[in-house]
C-alpha positions, 0 to 999 in steps of 0.5 A: 522523503527527497528521493519522491520528489525526482519521481514522475507521477507515472513511476511514482504510482506504479511503485505504490501498486508495486508495493500493494502487490509484493504485500500480498506476494510476499505472504504468497497470497493466491486469489481465485474464484471459488465454486465447485470444490472442497469446503472444509467444517465449520470452526470459530474464526479463532480455531480457523486461525490457530489451525491454520499458524499450526500447519506446516509451511509448505516447500513452495508455491506455483501458481498463475495469477490475474492482478487487478487494479481498478483504483485509478478512474479512467483518464486519470492518468494519462499515458499510463494504461499500458502498465501492468502495474497501473491498468492489471495484468495476467501472470505467475507466483513462485514462493519459497518457504525460506522467505523468497518469492517472484510475481510475474505479470505481463502487458502489452507495455511488457512485464513487470517482475516483482522479487523479493527475499527476507532483506529486499525487494525490488519491482521492474516495471518495463513500461518506464525501464526502472527498476526500485529497490528498499530493504524489508524491515529487519526481523527482531532479534531475540528469544524464539518460540521454536515456530509454536503457533500462538495460544487460542487466548493470545488469538482471542486478544488480538481479534478483541483489540482489533475489533475495537477498531472493525467489524470482523465477519466469522469465518466462512468455509469456502473453496478458492482455487480448487482448495478448501479455504475459510474466508473473513471480512473486516470493515472500519467501524469508523474514521475509515475514509473511503474503504469498505472492507478488505477481504482475506481467505487462506487454505483451510490444510495448508494456511496459506493466504489464499484472497486478498482484495480490497474494497472501496465505498459504493464499489461492489468489485474490488478495487485492487485484487490478486487472482490465481486460477490455479495452484500448486504446492512443492519445490520451488527452484533458485532460478525462478525466484532468483531474477535480475532486471535488464542491465540498461534499466534505470535505478531507484535505491529506496532503502539506502534513501530512507536508511540516510534521512533517518540516520540524520534526523534521528540526531536532532530533537523533534520540532512538535507543535504549531508555535514551535514548527513556526518559529523553526520553518523557513517557510508560512506554515499554515494550520488552522484548528480545523479542516473540513471539520475535522480537528488539527491532531499534530504539528511537526517538523520533518526533514528539516524543512518539511511540516506535516500536519494532520486532521482528524484519526485512523484511515479518514485522517488527512494529511497535509505536507508543507514545504518552502516552495521552488524559487522558480515558482513554477510546478514541478513536482510529482503530480505536475503531469496530472490534470489541474483544478482550480483552488480559487484561482489557484491551479492545482494538480489532483490524482483522485482515486477510489480510496483517496485523493491527492492534491498539489499546489503553491500558494504563496511562498509555500508548496502544499502537498494534501492526502487523504482517504476522501472524495475529490470535492471533499479534499478541494474544500479542505485544500481551499482552508488553507490560506 
């Protein structure tokens, strides 16, 4: 986690939003307003999923896209409105059938380029002239299923397990970007925090995801959405997906940082439990039994000098990261450029979004970061209890 401390707030949040877009683009997502096009016949959800997975993979995808980002309230990020990743933008998408792809978004501040293959992903944000690189999880080795789709019984088991945590709608026949599609909505049954639902649709004939959107509690419009105005299937040129950032761009290698910490931490015996963490930490660890009514679930030492405390369960959990404060006593962390709030006389920096809140502050010799999918008032109440 040490590399995150070197990122400015703007660059950190640009990276978070970019990863969200990559999660969509890397599976060749295309979203568009439906209406007037062909619709597929009604099917049970498990059958619709099975048939989508059984279709041959298209040779490639080309689309015009529009990325909408309503995650951050107006004025929450000073000076960041020009970034294509922060405020949303229009652009294009290319994807091949061998795991390569690119999303290009244009705004007044310049392009954002998201390029990936089967092993790595890079995100270039022209507004900060920074490229972020990370390794993607390796595919597990072992026996192959030969590309055969899962059986209906396996899909039913998956849906049953998922249904214990979320309410899943039926497969609704619709049309998206002029393509016959099925649409499904998922809503958390409990411990969902500020997340209201996620929406997904896929091409009934090509098996390609065609819609992804995230909605927050109390909002009728998506918080994040990737939209396509038109889409076509066919071969994609290598030059469309193999694009390099400018030579003078600042580079942040996230993959190397994560691998270094994982290898060093793996040699240490994990320190867990409040008493053990308090004894091992080189700073004062604060972890009351409950926080705004949520019971403490876990306390552990991470990275050798940082304590992580978890309250509650699922998406509604609160995470508290504690570490020894900098000797200067100043607030120079990743959220230090954000507006301040007062926690009983202590100045804190706060980022409030439609899906959650992050607060950073220092009390005595300990620096705190609290994050959770909860409103700002609740997050501030929780922070005040950490004394």
